[in-house]
N, C-alpha and C positions, 0 to 999 in steps of 0.2 A: 361681493360675490363675483366669482370668476365668470367671465362671459366669453363666448366665441370671439375670435379675432374678426375684424371687419375690413372690407375694402370700400373706401369712400371716394367719390368723385366730386369735384367742384367744377361746375359749368356755368356759362352765362355769356351775355353780350360783352364784347370788348369794352373795357373801362368800367365795368360794373363793380369791380372790387373783388373778384373771385380769387385772385392771387393773394391779396391781403388777407382774406378770410381763410384761405387754405393754410397760410402761414400761422395765423392766430390759432386756428383749431389744432394744428400740429403741435405748436408750442404749449397749448393748454393741456393736451394729452400727455406730452412729455413731462410737464410740470407735475402731473399726477403719477409720475414714475411708470408710465405705460410706454412700451417699445413702439416707436413710430418710424416707418419708412415713408418718405415723401418723394414723389416723382414730379419733376417739372416737365410737363408734356405740352406746354403752350408754345406757340411759335415765337412769342415774346418771352424770353427766358429771364424772369425776374423773381422766381420763388426763392432762390438762394439769398438774394439781397433782402427780400422781405423777411426771411428767417434770421438775418443778422450777418450775412457775409459781406465783405467789401466787394466793390465792383471787380477788383483785380482777382480776388479769390473765386468769385463766381465764374469769371472768364476762364479760369484754369480747371474747371470741372471736366473730367473725362466724359466726352459725349457718347451716350448710348447709341445714338443714331448713326454714328460713324464706325461702330464696332459690332455690327449685326452678326458677322461671321463668328466672332469670338463668343457672343452670347448663344448663338445657335449651337455651336460645337459643345458648349458646356451642358445646355439643357437637353440636347439630343441624347447624351449618355450612351447607353447600349441598346436603345430602342430599335428593334429589328425591322420595324415598319418604315423607318426613315433611312433610305439607302445612303444618303450623303447630306452633309450640311448644306450644300448648294441647292438641294431640293426642298429644304425646310422653309416654310413660309411663316409670316407673322401670325397666321391663323392656325398653324399646326398644333393640334391638341396633344397633351401628354399621353403616353402609353407605357406598357411594361418596359422597364429599363431607362425611362426618362428620368432626368434629375429634377426633383421638385425642391423648392426652397421655402424658407420661412424667415420672418423678420429678425429673429434673434440669433440665427446661425452665422457661423463664420465660414463663408464659402468664397471661392476665388473671384466671383463676380462682384460681390459686395466689397471685398477687400480692394479691388481695383477701381471700381466706379464710384463708391459711396464716400461721402464726407460727413462728419458729425458737425451739426450746426445747432447750437442751443439745445442739445440733447435729442435732436431729430436727425435721423439718417437720411441724407439727401442724395438723390440720383437725378441726373439731368439728361434730357433727350439731346440737347445741343441746339444751337441756333440754326436758322435757315441762312446758308452762306451764299455769297455771290456766285459761286460755282454751280449752285443748284438752280439759279434763275433760268426759267424757260425749259428746264430739263426734268425737274422732279417736283412732286408736291410734298408738303410737309408730312403727309401721312406715311411716307416711306420711312421717315425717322421715328415717328410715333409707333411704328410697328414693333420696335424693340420693347416698348412698354406693354403692348398687347401680348407679345410672346412671353414676357416675364410674368404677367398676371395670369396667363393660362397655366403656368407651372408653379403658381404660388399657393401654398397651403398654410395660410396664416394660423398660428396657434392661438389658444385662448388669450384674450386681453392684448393681442397684438393688433396694430392698425397699419393699413396701407392707405395713404392719402395721395390722390392724383389731381394736380392742377391741370385741367384739360385745356385744349385749344379753344378759342372763343367761338361763340355762335353754334351753328349746326354742323360744323366741320367734323365733329366727333362721329357722325353717322357715315363717314366714308369707309368704315370697317365695323367689325363687331365689338370694338373697344367699349362702346356704351353699355354693353351687357355684362361687363366684367366686374360689376360692383354690387355690393350688398345695399348700398345707400347712395343716392345721387342728390347733392344739394345744388339747386339752381339759384344763383345770386341775381336778384333783380333790383333795379332802381325804381323809384316811383314815377315811371314814365311809360307811355303807351308803347314806345319802341322796345323798351326792355321787356315788357310783358309779351310782346310779339314773339320773342325768343322762347319764352315759357310755353306759349301755345304751340309753337312749332315743335319744341322738344317733346311736349306731352303727346302730340299726335304721332310723332315718329316712334315713341317708345310704347305706344298703346298695346301692341301685339307681343311684347317681349317681357312683360311682368317686371318692369323696372320700378324699384321703389324710389319715388321722386318727391322731394319736398322743396319748397321755395323759402329762401332766406332774403328778407328785405334788407337793403343797404342804403346808406346815405339818407337816412330819415332826418329831415331838418325840422319838421313841425308835425303836429298832430294830424293835419290834413293829409300829409304824405302817407302816414300809416293807415288812415281811414281809406284812402284811395286803394292801397294794396289789399286791405281787408275786403273791401267791396268787390274788387276784381278777382280775388283769388280764393276767398272763403277758407275752407279747411286746408287747402294746399299750402297756405302760408304758415310756416312753423314758428318763426321768430324773426326779429329784426335788429339791426344795428343802427343806432342813432349817432348824431354828430359826436366826434371823438377827437379830443386833443391828443390822446395817446396815438391814435392811428395817423393823424396828421404828422406827428413827430416821426413815426415809423416810416412814413412815405418820404420823409426828408433824410432818412438814414440814421435817425436817432433811435436806436433799439433799446428800449427799457424793459426791465423784468415784466413778465406777463402779469404778475401780481399788481402792477400799476394800472392795468386796464380798468376803465370805469366800471363800477358795479353792475350797471344795467347792461353793458356789453358783455361782461363776464357771465352774466345770467343767460345771455343769448347763446354763448358757447356751451354752457351747461345744458340748455335745452337741446342743442344739437347732439351732444353726447348721449343724452337720454333717448333721443330718437334713434340713434344708431344702435344703442343697447337693446331697443325693442325689436330690432330686425332679427329674423331667423335665417341662418344660412341654409341654402339648399344646394348641396354639392352635386347632386345628380343633375339638377337643372343647369347649374353653372357649366358642367362638362358638356351636356347635350347642346347648349347654346353655342359652345365653342365648335362642336362637331357640325352644327347647322351652318355656321358662317364659313367654316373651312370647306365644306362641300360647295357652298355658293361660289366662293372664290375659285375653287378648283374648276368648276364647269363653266364659269363665265370668262376667265382669262388665264388662270394659273397653268392649267394643263397645256394650253397652246403656247404659253410663254416658255415653259420649262421642257416641253416635249415629252411629258410623262403624266400619267394619271395620278396626281398627288392625293386624290381622295382615298387611295389605298393606304395612306399613312395612318388612317383611323384604325386603332386597335379594337377589334370586335369584342375582345374578352376583358377589356380594361374597365374598371370602375373606380373613378376618382373618389366617390363617397366611401368605398371600402378601404382605399388606401389611407384616407384621412382618418377613418375610424381606427384602423390599425395603428397609425402614427400616434393618435391621441391615447390609445391604450398603452402604448410604450411609454409615453410621457407620465401617465399616472403610476406606472409600475417602476419608475426610476427611483 
């Protein structure tokens, strides 16, 4: 049965295994002939290698974070509410004339930035360079991902997967609201659970769909610990895996070789995503809320102009998506 496309985030404490699980889930979907775009938005850029790239290939990925002007110029399109690319922010929502994109299309941004890895279309934010030290935060680079997600209208059965930066850093912008489903990866430790409680508290007022994935389960006691601490929030778990150990050493095997119990966990995750319902009106309004917040807290003074006027009062993303889907059906 055809299902709406979905945007899925992987978050968690550094070292919890979220990049590995992002890669496994992306490859699992691709193996089922589902179109997948995966963003590496972590300060430690390892998603390409986890998908199957060599270290050299991953290092040659065109970095989104260093090409913000190019991305803004494309997405801005002919939107009359954005006077110039220089005034466009990572939170700027789409409006009439904006260029919206989806996973299966062939547009100039995907053609330039994306690389195919194991059937997954990969885009990378780019690493934190020495030139950035003491001058910038990593969120300035991740802004490219937020901007792209604001303008993404994933078609039915398309997936956008984002390997997010570790811990609570995701809350430095509205990026955490750009997803239909958020998977928080935890280890069976109190420190890892602390990130869950922090994330749950921060997202409480934003209607974020959040489920926990247990990882690095070595024995029954580990699983019982997470079940006792998390209850229904725990969706599924991954136990000790020779396949994953080999993957982390650079030995990429077909996803069909993953142990049955861990393959079952990936199936649980896909079923959870398929149960989600997209709410395009909420998605757009959350973008508007964070754009206004940024405008009045620092953007206006930084740019010397009221960028809250970039919000198109007559634009409805839900209507645009509905019209786009109608066109697809009638092709």
